[in-house]
C-alpha positions as CSV (number, residue, x, y, z in Angstrom):
1,M,13.2,-3.8,10.5
2,L,11.3,-0.5,9.9
3,E,13.6,1.2,12.5
4,T,16.6,0.0,10.6
5,L,15.2,1.5,7.4
6,K,14.6,4.8,9.1
7,R,18.1,4.8,10.5
8,M,19.6,4.1,7.1
9,A,17.4,6.9,5.6
10,R,19.0,9.4,8.0
11,I,22.4,8.2,6.9
12,V,21.5,8.6,3.2
13,D,20.3,12.1,4.0
14,Q,23.6,12.9,5.7
15,Q,25.5,11.6,2.7
16,N,23.6,13.8,0.3
17,E,23.6,17.0,2.4
18,G,25.7,18.9,-0.3
19,D,23.3,18.0,-3.1
20,L,21.0,20.9,-3.8
21,F,18.5,18.7,-5.7
22,Y,18.4,16.0,-3.1
23,Q,15.1,15.6,-1.2
24,P,15.5,14.4,2.3
25,I,13.8,11.2,3.4
26,A,13.8,11.8,7.1
27,P,12.2,12.9,9.4
28,A,8.8,12.3,7.8
29,Y,9.5,9.0,6.1
30,D,6.3,9.5,4.1
31,G,7.7,10.1,0.6
32,I,8.0,8.0,-2.5
33,A,11.7,7.2,-1.9
34,F,11.1,5.7,1.6
35,K,8.0,3.8,0.5
36,T,9.9,2.4,-2.5
37,A,12.8,1.3,-0.2
38,C,10.3,-0.4,2.0
39,D,8.6,-2.1,-0.9
40,L,11.9,-3.4,-2.2
41,V,12.7,-4.9,1.2
42,F,9.2,-6.2,2.1
43,K,7.7,-7.0,-1.4
44,G,10.9,-7.8,-3.4
45,K,10.7,-11.5,-2.7
46,E,7.1,-11.6,-3.9
47,Q,8.2,-10.4,-7.4
48,P,8.5,-12.9,-10.2
49,S,12.0,-14.3,-10.2
50,D,12.8,-11.7,-7.4
51,Y,12.8,-9.1,-10.2
52,T,12.4,-5.7,-8.6
53,E,12.1,-3.6,-11.7
54,P,8.2,-3.5,-11.5
55,L,8.5,-1.9,-8.0
56,L,11.0,0.6,-9.3
57,H,9.0,1.4,-12.4
58,Q,5.9,2.1,-10.3
59,A,7.9,4.4,-8.0
60,R,9.2,6.3,-11.1
61,Q,5.6,6.6,-12.4
62,N,4.5,7.9,-9.0
63,I,7.1,10.6,-9.1
64,K,6.1,11.6,-12.6
65,D,2.5,11.7,-11.6
66,H,3.3,13.7,-8.4
67,C,5.3,16.3,-10.4
68,S,2.8,16.9,-13.2
């Protein structure tokens, strides 16, 4: 499953090549975006009523904390 997520990350990177503000996910796969994608896949089912907003909220907070 992790290899599939990495393959998809490379595709997303290719799709966003022309966006000057886009931050690539590959090849490091260690950023907030990749971790959040993994959390949504692997932890999403554990969320109350399969509600993924808490995971997304935490990721947004992590980005804010990282940028300040």
